[in-house]
N, C-alpha and C positions, 0 to 999 in steps of 0.2 A: 456810909451807904453806897458811895461810888465804888469803894474797894470791894464791897460785897458783891456788887453787880459784876465787876470784872472777874471775880472768883467764880461766879456762876457760869459765866461765858466760857471760862477755861474748862470747867467741868463738863459742859455740853460738848465742847470740841473734843475732849478726851473720849467721851462716849461715842462720838461719831467715828473716831479712828478705829474703834474695835471692829465694827462690821466691815470696814474697808479692808482691814488686815485679813479677816476671815475670807472675804471675797477673793483677795489676791491668792490666798493659799488654795482655794477651791478651783482656780482656773485650770483647764485641761492642758495636758502636755501637747506642745505643737511639734509635729513631725516635719522634717525637712526632706523627706523622701520624694522622688519624682513620681512614684507610683501612687495610685489612689488608695487612701486609707478608708476601709469600709466602715469601721466603727472604732470609737475610742471611749473607754470608761474613765471617768474623772479620778485622778490619783488621790490617795489618802494624804500623802505627804510629798509635796513637790520637792522639798529639799533632798529627798532620798535619791532623786534622779538628776539633780542639778549638775553633778560632776560628770555624768555619763549619759548621753541621750541614746536610747536604743536605736540601732541601725540594722537594717536587713540587707544582706548580700546574697542574691539569688544567682546561681551559676549552674552550668551543666557540663558533663563530660560524656565520653563514649569510649567504646573499645579501641577505636582508632584515633581518638583525640583525648589525651589525659590532662590537657590544660583546662583549668577552670575558665569557662567562657560566660560572660555576663548575659543575663536574660532580661529582655524588655518586652513590654506589650507590643504585639504585632510582629514579633520575630518568627522566623522559620528555623526550627531546630531539626537536625538530621544526624543520625548515627545509630550504629548497632548497640543495643542496650544503653540507650540514652538515659543518663542518670542525673536527676535534679538534686542540687544541694542548697538548702536554705540555712544560712548561718547568721545568727543574731549576735551582734558585737557586744551587747551589754551584759554584764555579770548579774544584773538584776532580773534576768529572764529565768523564771522558775521552770517553765515548761513551754513547749512549742508544738505546732501542728503544720504539716505540709499536705496539701490536697490538690489533686489534678482531676478536673471534671471534663469529660469528653461526651457531650450530649448526643452527638451524631452516631456514636457506636451502638448503644450508650454504655459508658463505663465511668467509674469513679475510683481513683486510687487515693489512699490517705495513709499517713503515718503520724503518730502522736507519741511524744515521750517527754520525760523530765530532763531534756537536753536543750542546749542552745543551738546545736547543729543537727539537721536531719537530712538523710539522703533517700531518694526514691527512684527505683528503676522503672521507667515508664514503659518498658517493653510489655509489661503485664497488661497494658491496655488492650492488646490483641490486634490492633490495627493502627493505621495512621489517622490522625484527626486534628482538628482545630480545638484547642482546649482553653480553659480558664484555670490559672494556677493561683491558689490562695495560701498564704503563709500567715500564721497567727502565733502571737507570743503572749504568755501570761506573765506579768511582772510581779515582783515581790511586794509592791505597794497596792496590789489589787487591780491594777490597770490591765487592759487587754488591747493589744495593737494587732491590726489585721491589714495585710497588704494584698492587693489583687492585681494580677497580670492577665490581661484579656487578649483574645485572638492570637494565641501562641500556637503555631502549627508544630506538632511533634511527630516526626517521621522516624520510626524504628525499623520499618519493613521496606525492603528493596525488591525490585523486579529481578528475578534470576535471568541469566543470559545463557544461550547455547549457540555453538558454532559447529556446523557440519564440516568435517574434515575430508572424508571419503565416503562415497564418490562425490566429486565436486564439479564434474563436467568433462566430456570427451573421453571417458573411459569406455572400455569394451569388456564386459563381464559375461562369461559364458559358462561359469561353474560356481563354486562356492567362494564367496569373498566376505570380508568384514566391513560393515558399515561402521564408521567411527565418528566421534564428536567429542567436544569438550563443553563442560558447563561450569558456571560460576555464580556466586551469590555473595553480596556484602554481609549478609547475615550468616555468620560462620556456623551457627548451630543448626541451620535448616537442613533437612534431608531433601535432596532433589530427586524427583522421579521423572522418567522420560517415556514418551510414546514415539515409536518409530513407524513411519508410513511411507508408501511408495506410490508413484503415479506412472502409468504407462501411456498417458495421453497428454503429455506436456503440462501437467498440473491442472487439468480440467476437473479431475476427481482423484481421490486418494484411497488406498486400501491399507488396513493396519497390518503391520508385521509383528509388533510386540507392544504391550502396554504396561505402564507402571514399573519399568525396570530401573534399578539404581546403578546399572552398569553404564559405561560410556562406549560400548561396542555391541554389535549384533552380527552374528554369523548368518549370512543370507545365501541360500541356495537358489540361484535364478536359472537353473538348468532347464526346467520345464516351462519357462516363460516364452511367449512369442517374441522372436527376435526383432526389435525395433530400436531406433535411436531417439526415442521420445520419453525416456525414463527420467524421473526426478525422485530424490529422497527428501523427506521433511522430518525433522526431529522437534518435538514439543517438550518443554520443560516446565515444571510447576513446583512450588515450594509449600503448598497448602493454602496460600492466599493469592499469590500472583502467578502468572505464567507468561511465556513468550515462546517463539519458535524460530527456526532457521531452515532454509532449503539449500540444496545443491546450487552452486552458482550457475551451472549450465547443465544441459541435458546430456545423457550418456546412453550407450548401447548396452542392452542386456538380453539374455534369453538365447535358447538354441533352436527353438521351433521355427522353421522357415515356412511361411504361409505360401501355398502354391499360387501362381498367377492365374487369375480367373479370366476366362474369355466367354463372350456371348455365344450361345448355341447357334449352329447354322443348319439349315435344311438342305439335305443332299439333293442334288439335281442330276438328271440323266440326259444325255444327249442322244437323240434318235440316231440309230445306226442303219436304218432301212427297214422295209417291210419284209415279212417272211414270205417265201415262195408260194406256200399254199394259199396265203391270203391273196397274193397277186393272181393266182390261178382262179380262185373263186370270183374275184372281181371281173376277170376276163370272161369267164363263162356266163356270169350274170349279164354282162353287157351284150355278149353275142346272142344269148337267148332272148333278150329283150328286143334286139334288132330283128331276129327271125319272126318273133311274135308280131311285131309291128308290120312286117311284110305280108304275113298271112292275113291279118285283119284288113290290110289295104286291098289285096286282090279279091278277097271275098266280098268286100263292099262293092267293088266295081262289077262283079258278076251279077249280083242281085239288083243292082240299081242301074 
């Protein structure tokens, strides 16, 4: 009876070990990546992955930097044609997906294929933005691993630059001269367009000479301009997204029209040169006749009174 009881206990212990073994097989794969795993599906067979744990290596390159540079959450990435590369190390990856989400633009780029390594040129976003990068892998045992990199600033687009060469200050132009400048942009594929303007009042206002030219010079005939030493040149450059400008470092003289000196009008004055003789004679006669008349009246008054 005692032996039978012990045998029953051993049978129950054996039965208890079965669910424990099943539970251990059903445990999810634990990832050791520093980035956040967004979701993990329980593997069908843990032993399939025991020899090689899937690992994601996310890097980027650009036209000016061909070295694979690691990407982390919160990074600032900059470069012309900045290309992300998501590389899964495990051979058990059957397919993968790489996605870049820029909600501020808004724009989403994604690539998906039956490969362990994917590359994505982020210039197609169309502008610079803070993004979320997500890389997902489908494993041969049915599991899905997904890694998310947040607050990654991706900058493909740069502000173009322009520098005015001539005139740059203290020149004296009285005929036809070339305005010249140089432009540059880290985005080598960009087409730069220029607007050229001039000011005759030390920069208080500007007038257009030419717009949307792709040349780096403009032939300017300043012959019929008023001659002053208060001229400035401004050149503005744009690449379709960003723009900047530059002016002459100092004012210069241009024009051939000399403005006359203006004076306030004056009223002509005449100085008396004396009275005409006939006026003098008339006054004398008037005085004499007045005196005679006064004497006549006087004596007549005495006779009658």
